[in-house]
FIDORO-911160 format. One record per residue (C-alpha): residue number from 1; chain; residue in one letter; x, y, z. Coordinates in steps of 0.001 Angstrom, whole numbers, plus 524288, in hexadecimal, padded with zeros to 5 digits. Example, Ala and Ser with C-alpha at 12.3 -4.5 7.8 and 13.67 -1.06 7.14 Angstrom:
BEGIN
+-----+---+---+-------+-------+-------+
!   k ! c ! r !     X !     Y !     Z !
+-----+---+---+-------+-------+-------+
!   1 ! A ! A ! 8300C ! 7EE6C ! 81E78 !
!   2 ! A ! S ! 83566 ! 7FBDC ! 81BE4 !
+-----+---+---+-------+-------+-------+
//
This chain:
BEGIN
+-----+---+---+-------+-------+-------+
!   k ! c ! r !     X !     Y !     Z !
+-----+---+---+-------+-------+-------+
!   1 ! A ! M ! DF790 ! 9D045 ! 6B0F4 !
!   2 ! A ! N ! E02B8 ! 9D14D ! 6A732 !
!   3 ! A ! R ! E0B58 ! 9D6EF ! 6B1BD !
!   4 ! A ! F ! E083E ! 9CB53 ! 6BA56 !
!   5 ! A ! K ! E0BE2 ! 9C1EB ! 6AF91 !
!   6 ! A ! Y ! E18CE ! 9C8C4 ! 6ACEC !
!   7 ! A ! G ! E1CE9 ! 9C962 ! 6BB37 !
!   8 ! A ! T ! E1983 ! 9BB7D ! 6BD6E !
!   9 ! A ! S ! E216A ! 9B758 ! 6B17B !
!  10 ! A ! V ! E2DB5 ! 9BE6C ! 6B641 !
!  11 ! A ! L ! E2C25 ! 9B852 ! 6C3AB !
!  12 ! A ! T ! E2A50 ! 9AAEB ! 6BDD2 !
!  13 ! A ! L ! E3698 ! 9AC26 ! 6B566 !
!  14 ! A ! A ! E3F28 ! 9B06C ! 6C0BF !
!  15 ! A ! V ! E3AC5 ! 9A5EE ! 6C9F4 !
!  16 ! A ! G ! E3B4A ! 99BAA ! 6BF3D !
!  17 ! A ! L ! E4A22 ! 99D80 ! 6BE26 !
!  18 ! A ! V ! E4B75 ! 998F0 ! 6CC27 !
!  19 ! A ! M ! E40A6 ! 98EEF ! 6CDA5 !
!  20 ! A ! D ! E402A ! 98A75 ! 6BF86 !
!  21 ! A ! T ! E325B ! 98856 ! 6BAAC !
!  22 ! A ! S ! E2BD1 ! 98406 ! 6C74D !
!  23 ! A ! M ! E2774 ! 991CA ! 6CA59 !
!  24 ! A ! N ! E20D7 ! 9928E ! 6BD34 !
!  25 ! A ! Q ! E16E6 ! 98873 ! 6C18A !
!  26 ! A ! T ! E141F ! 98FF8 ! 6CDF2 !
!  27 ! A ! V ! E1230 ! 99CA6 ! 6C6C1 !
!  28 ! A ! I ! E0942 ! 99659 ! 6BCEB !
!  29 ! A ! A ! E0117 ! 99053 ! 6C7C3 !
!  30 ! A ! E ! E009C ! 99D90 ! 6CEC1 !
!  31 ! A ! E ! DFBF9 ! 9A41B ! 6C28E !
!  32 ! A ! V ! DF19C ! 999D3 ! 6C038 !
!  33 ! A ! I ! DEC99 ! 99B6A ! 6CE0C !
!  34 ! A ! R ! DEBCF ! 9AA1F ! 6CCB7 !
!  35 ! A ! Q ! DE4F4 ! 9A943 ! 6BFD2 !
!  36 ! A ! S ! DDAF9 ! 99F8B ! 6C504 !
!  37 ! A ! I ! DD601 ! 9AA2D ! 6CE25 !
!  38 ! A ! T ! DD0A9 ! 9B1EF ! 6C2EC !
!  39 ! A ! Q ! DCE96 ! 9A6C1 ! 6B957 !
!  40 ! A ! P ! DC178 ! 99F98 ! 6B965 !
!  41 ! A ! A ! DC0C6 ! 9926D ! 6C01E !
!  42 ! A ! V ! DC5F3 ! 9871C ! 6B846 !
!  43 ! A ! T ! DBA99 ! 97E78 ! 6B3F5 !
!  44 ! A ! N ! DBA73 ! 96FFA ! 6B1BE !
!  45 ! A ! Q ! DBAFD ! 97268 ! 6A331 !
!  46 ! A ! V ! DC73F ! 97ADE ! 6A40E !
!  47 ! A ! I ! DCE3C ! 97193 ! 6AD22 !
!  48 ! A ! S ! DCB9C ! 965DF ! 6A493 !
!  49 ! A ! T ! DD0C8 ! 96D18 ! 698BC !
!  50 ! A ! A ! DDCE8 ! 971AC ! 69FD3 !
!  51 ! A ! I ! DDFCF ! 96454 ! 6A56A !
!  52 ! A ! T ! DE1BC ! 95E36 ! 6980E !
!  53 ! A ! P ! DE9A8 ! 9681A ! 6904F !
!  54 ! A ! A ! DEDD6 ! 964EF ! 682B4 !
!  55 ! A ! K ! DFB38 ! 95EBF ! 681B1 !
!  56 ! A ! T ! DFFC2 ! 969B3 ! 678D5 !
!  57 ! A ! E ! DFE9E ! 97432 ! 6837A !
!  58 ! A ! I ! E0B7D ! 97B0A ! 686D8 !
!  59 ! A ! S ! E0F33 ! 97B2B ! 6952E !
!  60 ! A ! P ! E10D8 ! 988E0 ! 69AEF !
!  61 ! A ! Q ! E1EDF ! 98DF4 ! 69A42 !
!  62 ! A ! P ! E25D2 ! 992A0 ! 6A63C !
!  63 ! A ! G ! E2350 ! 9A0DC ! 6A8D9 !
!  64 ! A ! T ! E15CD ! 9A0EA ! 6A2AC !
!  65 ! A ! F ! E086F ! 99F14 ! 6A8A5 !
!  66 ! A ! T ! DFA9C ! 99D11 ! 6A44E !
!  67 ! A ! Y ! DED0C ! 9A101 ! 6A852 !
!  68 ! A ! S ! DE7B6 ! 9931D ! 6A613 !
!  69 ! A ! A ! DE761 ! 98903 ! 6B0D2 !
!  70 ! A ! S ! DE8BB ! 97E2C ! 6A6CB !
!  71 ! A ! D ! DF791 ! 97FFA ! 6A619 !
!  72 ! A ! L ! DF8B4 ! 97CD8 ! 6B46A !
!  73 ! A ! L ! DEE84 ! 9722B ! 6B514 !
!  74 ! A ! A ! DF3DC ! 96B2E ! 6A920 !
!  75 ! A ! K ! DFFE3 ! 9677F ! 6B0DE !
!  76 ! A ! R ! DF7A6 ! 95EC3 ! 6B9A9 !
!  77 ! A ! P ! DF474 ! 950CD ! 6B584 !
!  78 ! A ! L ! DE5E2 ! 94E60 ! 6B389 !
!  79 ! A ! D ! DDE88 ! 942F8 ! 6B925 !
!  80 ! A ! L ! DD297 ! 9430A ! 6B06A !
!  81 ! A ! D ! DCB16 ! 93976 ! 6B8EC !
!  82 ! A ! V ! DCC90 ! 94200 ! 6C4F0 !
!  83 ! A ! F ! DC968 ! 94E1B ! 6BD1B !
!  84 ! A ! C ! DBCDE ! 94861 ! 6B7A8 !
!  85 ! A ! K ! DB89F ! 94463 ! 6C53E !
!  86 ! A ! N ! DB98F ! 95285 ! 6C995 !
!  87 ! A ! Y ! DB434 ! 95846 ! 6BCF6 !
!  88 ! A ! P ! DAB49 ! 94E02 ! 6B709 !
!  89 ! A ! L ! DA42B ! 957E7 ! 6AE66 !
!  90 ! A ! N ! DB062 ! 95CD7 ! 6A7CB !
!  91 ! A ! S ! DB11F ! 95ADB ! 6990A !
!  92 ! A ! R ! DBDC3 ! 95343 ! 69AA6 !
!  93 ! A ! C ! DB680 ! 9491F ! 6A29F !
!  94 ! A ! T ! DAB36 ! 94727 ! 6994A !
!  95 ! A ! N ! DB1B5 ! 93BE0 ! 691FF !
!  96 ! A ! Q ! DB936 ! 936DD ! 69D9B !
!  97 ! A ! P ! DB570 ! 928A1 ! 6A03A !
!  98 ! A ! V ! DAFA9 ! 92616 ! 6AD6F !
!  99 ! A ! N ! DB723 ! 91B6D ! 6B447 !
! 100 ! A ! T ! DAC69 ! 918E4 ! 6BE0A !
! 101 ! A ! P ! DA928 ! 90A81 ! 6BCC2 !
! 102 ! A ! V ! D9B12 ! 907C4 ! 6B93D !
! 103 ! A ! T ! D9536 ! 8FCAB ! 6C095 !
! 104 ! A ! K ! D8A8F ! 8F592 ! 6B96C !
! 105 ! A ! P ! D7F16 ! 8F161 ! 6C18F !
! 106 ! A ! E ! D7DEE ! 8E2F1 ! 6C336 !
! 107 ! A ! E ! D73ED ! 8DCE0 ! 6BA7E !
! 108 ! A ! V ! D690A ! 8D73B ! 6C297 !
! 109 ! A ! K ! D6308 ! 8CB82 ! 6BC4A !
! 110 ! A ! P ! D54BB ! 8C982 ! 6BFA3 !
! 111 ! A ! E ! D51E7 ! 8BD6E ! 6C740 !
! 112 ! A ! P ! D4A1E ! 8B3A4 ! 6BF55 !
! 113 ! A ! T ! D3C1C ! 8B2AF ! 6C3AE !
! 114 ! A ! K ! D3418 ! 8A64C ! 6C3BF !
! 115 ! A ! E ! D2D1E ! 8AA3C ! 6B74B !
! 116 ! A ! N ! D39F3 ! 8AD89 ! 6B061 !
! 117 ! A ! S ! D3FEC ! 8A099 ! 6B465 !
! 118 ! A ! E ! D344E ! 8997E ! 6AEA9 !
! 119 ! A ! T ! D3476 ! 8A0EC ! 6A1D1 !
! 120 ! A ! S ! D431B ! 89F36 ! 6A0C3 !
! 121 ! A ! A ! D415A ! 89080 ! 69F22 !
! 122 ! A ! K ! D4216 ! 88C8F ! 690F0 !
! 123 ! A ! T ! D35D7 ! 88569 ! 68CB3 !
! 124 ! A ! S ! D3265 ! 87FA8 ! 67F75 !
! 125 ! A ! G ! D23BC ! 881E0 ! 67F20 !
! 126 ! A ! W ! D2130 ! 87326 ! 67FAD !
! 127 ! A ! A ! D1B62 ! 86C9B ! 68BA0 !
! 128 ! A ! I ! D1605 ! 85F89 ! 68FD5 !
! 129 ! A ! T ! D0B2D ! 85DD0 ! 699D3 !
! 130 ! A ! P ! D088D ! 85070 ! 69FE6 !
! 131 ! A ! E ! CFA71 ! 85074 ! 6A47C !
! 132 ! A ! I ! CEF23 ! 848C4 ! 6A9EC !
! 133 ! A ! T ! CE1F5 ! 84B35 ! 6A384 !
! 134 ! A ! T ! CD46F ! 8459C ! 6A1E0 !
! 135 ! A ! L ! CD94B ! 84192 ! 6945A !
! 136 ! A ! G ! CE3F2 ! 8392F ! 69A4F !
! 137 ! A ! V ! CF20C ! 83A94 ! 69E7C !
! 138 ! A ! G ! CFB9B ! 840AD ! 694E0 !
! 139 ! A ! A ! D034D ! 84C9C ! 69124 !
! 140 ! A ! T ! D021B ! 858DE ! 688E3 !
! 141 ! A ! V ! D0CB0 ! 85F7F ! 680DA !
! 142 ! A ! T ! D0B40 ! 86E4C ! 67FD7 !
! 143 ! A ! K ! D11B4 ! 87795 ! 67624 !
! 144 ! A ! S ! D1174 ! 8865C ! 676FD !
! 145 ! A ! I ! D0C3F ! 88C9C ! 66A6A !
! 146 ! A ! T ! D0A95 ! 89AC9 ! 66EB2 !
! 147 ! A ! P ! D0B72 ! 8A147 ! 67C11 !
! 148 ! A ! N ! CFCC7 ! 89EC4 ! 67D95 !
! 149 ! A ! I ! CFA91 ! 89213 ! 67613 !
! 150 ! A ! N ! CFFD5 ! 88466 ! 67893 !
! 151 ! A ! A ! CFD88 ! 877F9 ! 670E8 !
! 152 ! A ! K ! CFD97 ! 86AB7 ! 6776D !
! 153 ! A ! V ! CFBDA ! 85C5A ! 67459 !
! 154 ! A ! G ! CF85C ! 8527F ! 67ECC !
! 155 ! A ! V ! CF6B5 ! 843D9 ! 68007 !
! 156 ! A ! N ! CEEB6 ! 83DD2 ! 68B02 !
! 157 ! A ! G ! CEA67 ! 82FFA ! 68D2A !
! 158 ! A ! L ! CE61C ! 82663 ! 6976F !
! 159 ! A ! G ! CE215 ! 8181C ! 6982C !
! 160 ! A ! I ! CDB8B ! 8125E ! 6A42D !
! 161 ! A ! S ! CD519 ! 8052B ! 6A63D !
! 162 ! A ! R ! CCC87 ! 801FA ! 6B1CA !
! 163 ! A ! D ! CC4BF ! 7F61F ! 6B611 !
! 164 ! A ! I ! CB8BF ! 7F9BF ! 6BDD8 !
! 165 ! A ! A ! CAF1C ! 7F08A ! 6C446 !
! 166 ! A ! L ! CA18B ! 7F5CA ! 6C727 !
! 167 ! A ! S ! C974B ! 7EC92 ! 6CCAC !
! 168 ! A ! D ! C97E2 ! 7E05C ! 6C433 !
! 169 ! A ! V ! C9DBC ! 7E705 ! 6B842 !
! 170 ! A ! D ! CAC36 ! 7E84E ! 6B539 !
! 171 ! A ! Y ! CB03A ! 7F432 ! 6AD87 !
! 172 ! A ! K ! CBD06 ! 7F5E3 ! 6A669 !
! 173 ! A ! V ! CBF68 ! 80401 ! 6A26A !
! 174 ! A ! D ! CCA43 ! 80992 ! 699D8 !
! 175 ! A ! L ! CCC87 ! 8183F ! 698C8 !
! 176 ! A ! N ! CD456 ! 81C45 ! 68CB7 !
! 177 ! A ! L ! CD873 ! 82A6A ! 68AB4 !
! 178 ! A ! L ! CE0B3 ! 82F78 ! 67F80 !
! 179 ! A ! N ! CE12C ! 83DEE ! 67BE3 !
! 180 ! A ! I ! CEA0A ! 8460A ! 67334 !
! 181 ! A ! S ! CE796 ! 8548B ! 674D6 !
! 182 ! A ! T ! CEBB6 ! 85FCA ! 66BFE !
! 183 ! A ! L ! CE8EE ! 86C75 ! 67326 !
! 184 ! A ! A ! CEC62 ! 87ADF ! 6739E !
! 185 ! A ! D ! CED74 ! 88354 ! 67FB6 !
! 186 ! A ! Y ! CEA9B ! 891D6 ! 67F8C !
! 187 ! A ! H ! CEFF1 ! 89A0F ! 68ABD !
! 188 ! A ! P ! CE8EF ! 8A742 ! 68B5F !
! 189 ! A ! W ! CF3FA ! 8AC64 ! 693EE !
! 190 ! A ! K ! D01DF ! 8A8EF ! 6900E !
! 191 ! A ! N ! D06EE ! 8A810 ! 69DF4 !
! 192 ! A ! G ! CFAB4 ! 8A19E ! 6A369 !
! 193 ! A ! G ! CF7A3 ! 89352 ! 6A4EC !
! 194 ! A ! F ! CE94E ! 893D8 ! 6A117 !
! 195 ! A ! R ! CE659 ! 88E2F ! 693AD !
! 196 ! A ! L ! CDB81 ! 88A6A ! 68A64 !
! 197 ! A ! T ! CDD15 ! 87D66 ! 68368 !
! 198 ! A ! G ! CD6DB ! 877B9 ! 67749 !
! 199 ! A ! G ! CD96A ! 86D1C ! 66D50 !
! 200 ! A ! L ! CD680 ! 85F2F ! 66965 !
! 201 ! A ! V ! CD7D3 ! 8521F ! 67059 !
! 202 ! A ! F ! CD94E ! 84579 ! 668C6 !
! 203 ! A ! Q ! CD329 ! 83BCA ! 67211 !
! 204 ! A ! D ! CD084 ! 82D42 ! 6731A !
! 205 ! A ! N ! CCA69 ! 82BE1 ! 68082 !
! 206 ! A ! N ! CC193 ! 82092 ! 68418 !
! 207 ! A ! I ! CBCE6 ! 817E9 ! 68EFA !
! 208 ! A ! E ! CBB2F ! 80953 ! 68D27 !
! 209 ! A ! G ! CB48F ! 80026 ! 696A1 !
! 210 ! A ! T ! CAF19 ! 7F28D ! 697FD !
! 211 ! A ! A ! CA435 ! 7EEBC ! 6A10A !
! 212 ! A ! K ! CA3FF ! 7E022 ! 6A421 !
! 213 ! A ! P ! C9A4E ! 7DB1B ! 6AE29 !
! 214 ! A ! K ! C9D2A ! 7CEF3 ! 6B5B4 !
! 215 ! A ! N ! C9741 ! 7C206 ! 6B15D !
! 216 ! A ! G ! C891A ! 7C058 ! 6B49A !
! 217 ! A ! V ! C8713 ! 7CEF4 ! 6B6BC !
! 218 ! A ! T ! C7E5B ! 7D702 ! 6AE08 !
! 219 ! A ! I ! C822C ! 7E396 ! 6A735 !
! 220 ! A ! N ! C7859 ! 7EE5C ! 6A4A3 !
! 221 ! A ! I ! C7818 ! 7F464 ! 6970F !
! 222 ! A ! N ! C6E02 ! 7FF16 ! 6949A !
! 223 ! A ! G ! C65AE ! 7F9EE ! 69FCE !
! 224 ! A ! V ! C6654 ! 7EBAA ! 69B9D !
! 225 ! A ! N ! C6DED ! 7E15E ! 6A339 !
! 226 ! A ! Y ! C75E0 ! 7D770 ! 69BAB !
! 227 ! A ! N ! C7C4F ! 7CB42 ! 6A108 !
! 228 ! A ! T ! C8B16 ! 7CC03 ! 69FD6 !
! 229 ! A ! T ! C8C7D ! 7BD73 ! 69E1C !
! 230 ! A ! T ! C82A6 ! 7BA5C ! 69369 !
! 231 ! A ! E ! C7F9A ! 7C78F ! 68D2B !
! 232 ! A ! L ! C8982 ! 7D2BA ! 68ED7 !
! 233 ! A ! T ! C96F5 ! 7D052 ! 6946F !
! 234 ! A ! S ! C9CAE ! 7DE45 ! 6942C !
! 235 ! A ! V ! C9BC0 ! 7EBE8 ! 68E41 !
! 236 ! A ! K ! CA704 ! 7F3F5 ! 68913 !
! 237 ! A ! A ! CA632 ! 802C4 ! 688D1 !
! 238 ! A ! K ! CAE6B ! 80D69 ! 68295 !
! 239 ! A ! V ! CAD07 ! 81C28 ! 683E4 !
! 240 ! A ! S ! CB441 ! 82519 ! 67A77 !
! 241 ! A ! F ! CB2E4 ! 83308 ! 67530 !
! 242 ! A ! S ! CAE45 ! 836F5 ! 667B9 !
! 243 ! A ! N ! CB7FE ! 8420B ! 66515 !
! 244 ! A ! S ! CC56B ! 83C7A ! 6629A !
! 245 ! A ! V ! CCA0A ! 84A91 ! 660B2 !
! 246 ! A ! A ! CC478 ! 85297 ! 66BDC !
! 247 ! A ! P ! CC536 ! 86174 ! 66D4A !
! 248 ! A ! Y ! CCA94 ! 86672 ! 67A39 !
! 249 ! A ! I ! CC964 ! 87384 ! 6814B !
! 250 ! A ! G ! CCDC4 ! 87725 ! 68EE6 !
! 251 ! A ! I ! CD521 ! 88015 ! 697F0 !
! 252 ! A ! G ! CE180 ! 87DEF ! 69F80 !
! 253 ! A ! W ! CEC87 ! 88393 ! 6A76C !
! 254 ! A ! G ! CFB1F ! 88322 ! 6A532 !
! 255 ! A ! N ! D044E ! 88670 ! 699F4 !
! 256 ! A ! A ! D0D97 ! 87B28 ! 69797 !
! 257 ! A ! V ! D162A ! 8831E ! 68E43 !
! 258 ! A ! K ! D16F4 ! 88FE7 ! 695B1 !
! 259 ! A ! P ! D243C ! 8962E ! 69253 !
! 260 ! A ! G ! D2EA6 ! 89366 ! 69C64 !
! 261 ! A ! K ! D265C ! 889F4 ! 6A438 !
! 262 ! A ! R ! D2A60 ! 87BB1 ! 6A526 !
! 263 ! A ! W ! D2006 ! 875A7 ! 6ADCD !
! 264 ! A ! G ! D119E ! 878AC ! 6AE69 !
! 265 ! A ! F ! D0459 ! 8740E ! 6B2F0 !
! 266 ! A ! S ! CF94E ! 8710B ! 6A974 !
! 267 ! A ! T ! CEAEA ! 86E78 ! 6AB22 !
! 268 ! A ! N ! CDFA4 ! 86DBC ! 6A167 !
! 269 ! A ! L ! CD0E9 ! 86D35 ! 6A218 !
! 270 ! A ! G ! CC8EE ! 86B35 ! 695CC !
! 271 ! A ! V ! CBFB9 ! 862C9 ! 68E01 !
! 272 ! A ! M ! CC141 ! 859BD ! 68270 !
! 273 ! A ! F ! CB5C2 ! 85840 ! 67917 !
! 274 ! A ! A ! CB6F4 ! 8499A ! 67764 !
! 275 ! A ! G ! CA966 ! 8475D ! 671C6 !
! 276 ! A ! S ! C9E7B ! 83EC5 ! 67672 !
! 277 ! A ! P ! CA323 ! 83233 ! 67CF1 !
! 278 ! A ! Q ! CA107 ! 825EE ! 67509 !
! 279 ! A ! V ! C9CD9 ! 819DC ! 67CB9 !
! 280 ! A ! A ! C9E0E ! 80C47 ! 6773A !
! 281 ! A ! L ! C9895 ! 8001A ! 67E0D !
! 282 ! A ! T ! C9BBD ! 7F280 ! 67918 !
! 283 ! A ! P ! C94ED ! 7E686 ! 67F06 !
! 284 ! A ! E ! C9AE5 ! 7D8FF ! 68025 !
! 285 ! A ! F ! C905E ! 7CEAE ! 67EFB !
! 286 ! A ! A ! C9002 ! 7C190 ! 6857F !
! 287 ! A ! P ! C917B ! 7B5DB ! 67C72 !
! 288 ! A ! T ! C8375 ! 7B1D8 ! 67F01 !
! 289 ! A ! A ! C7D8F ! 7BEFF ! 67B41 !
! 290 ! A ! T ! C73CB ! 7BE2C ! 67008 !
! 291 ! A ! P ! C73BE ! 7C7D4 ! 66490 !
! 292 ! A ! A ! C6739 ! 7CDE4 ! 6696B !
! 293 ! A ! L ! C6D17 ! 7CFBC ! 676D4 !
! 294 ! A ! K ! C792E ! 7D5AE ! 670EB !
! 295 ! A ! Q ! C70FA ! 7DF80 ! 6695A !
! 296 ! A ! E ! C697E ! 7E2FE ! 67588 !
! 297 ! A ! I ! C75F7 ! 7E502 ! 67D41 !
! 298 ! A ! T ! C7BAD ! 7ED35 ! 67226 !
! 299 ! A ! N ! C6FE6 ! 7F62C ! 6721A !
! 300 ! A ! N ! C7089 ! 7F7F8 ! 680B2 !
! 301 ! A ! I ! C7F30 ! 7FA71 ! 67FE2 !
! 302 ! A ! E ! C7CC7 ! 8056C ! 675F9 !
! 303 ! A ! A ! C72CF ! 80BCF ! 67EC5 !
! 304 ! A ! E ! C7C56 ! 80ADC ! 68A28 !
! 305 ! A ! R ! C8711 ! 810C2 ! 681BA !
! 306 ! A ! K ! C7ED4 ! 81CA8 ! 67E64 !
! 307 ! A ! K ! C7BD6 ! 81F08 ! 68CA4 !
! 308 ! A ! A ! C8A24 ! 81E5D ! 6905F !
! 309 ! A ! Q ! C8DE3 ! 82752 ! 68529 !
! 310 ! A ! D ! C83E9 ! 8316A ! 6895C !
! 311 ! A ! D ! C88CE ! 830AC ! 69758 !
! 312 ! A ! L ! C96C1 ! 8335B ! 692DF !
! 313 ! A ! N ! C935D ! 83E41 ! 6896E !
! 314 ! A ! W ! C98BD ! 84884 ! 692D1 !
! 315 ! A ! L ! CA671 ! 843A8 ! 68FAE !
! 316 ! A ! N ! CA5C5 ! 849E1 ! 68215 !
! 317 ! A ! I ! CAC3F ! 85581 ! 688C8 !
! 318 ! A ! Y ! CB787 ! 84ED5 ! 68F68 !
! 319 ! A ! P ! CBD95 ! 85649 ! 69AE5 !
! 320 ! A ! V ! CCC3E ! 857FD ! 69A61 !
! 321 ! A ! F ! CD47E ! 85B81 ! 6A620 !
! 322 ! A ! S ! CE34A ! 85ABF ! 6A6C6 !
! 323 ! A ! I ! CEE6B ! 85E2F ! 6AFCD !
! 324 ! A ! G ! CFCF1 ! 85D95 ! 6ACF7 !
! 325 ! A ! V ! D0A92 ! 86310 ! 6AEB0 !
! 326 ! A ! S ! D11B3 ! 868F7 ! 6A303 !
! 327 ! A ! Y ! D2031 ! 869D8 ! 69FE7 !
! 328 ! A ! Q ! D25BF ! 872ED ! 69585 !
! 329 ! A ! F ! D3261 ! 86F4A ! 68E97 !
+-----+---+---+-------+-------+-------+
//
């Protein structure tokens, strides 16, 4: 091997006088090729190290050669991007930034459902419900206290006057209803409409009427007929309830202050404990009626009153039914 090196050096020197240093590159390449036959294959690790030699390395001098392929390969410019494509696992490519653009998937926004659109509406927990009831026409204001409990205050009233003629007697009837209710609703299921209701009703409900027979016609009081011209001209009646503050219990459907819901339907069915009806009968005597006759008529009027009061006793439990439409602010 030493002989080969010496002969090659003499040949290189002689030819270099004629062709300057160009032959040196050819000889070096020839030597590298011959050596690569017996040298192990160059790995990715070796190539990457040889491609980036330190700046302080000394270039080979003319007339000398090396057993390392790095002297030859160092003369070539390195495109690190191309190199890392071919040898992505090389240590030189570990910290190399990948220029492949990353496309972010488009964000898909869920379509709002009907329930979401309802709950998205901002509501205050206050609602008003105009309604028609057996306590009159009015409205109820509802306030949400907890998800299961609502408090409400309602005002209902009605005034009706009617003139009715039956046989030979004219009746004038006035119906007066006035109720202020303070109630609480309990919803066993938060998202359900069913509810239990209880509370108090401040009531002043009554019926007033006047029975006035035509002249010359008799009127029967407790089985006794009295002449309407000379004895008894008319009888006034009033029916009221003994409990001015009446307890109320009932069931219903609809939650006026359900979160996110503006409009709603409301119905109630319950009873008000109004107390025994009180009946009052007041006679109007003819100018010619004697004191004894007046006392007789008064006694008969009292007996008639008791009968009427017993007949109306079923109204001590007053039925309450209502229907309405609610709006939440």
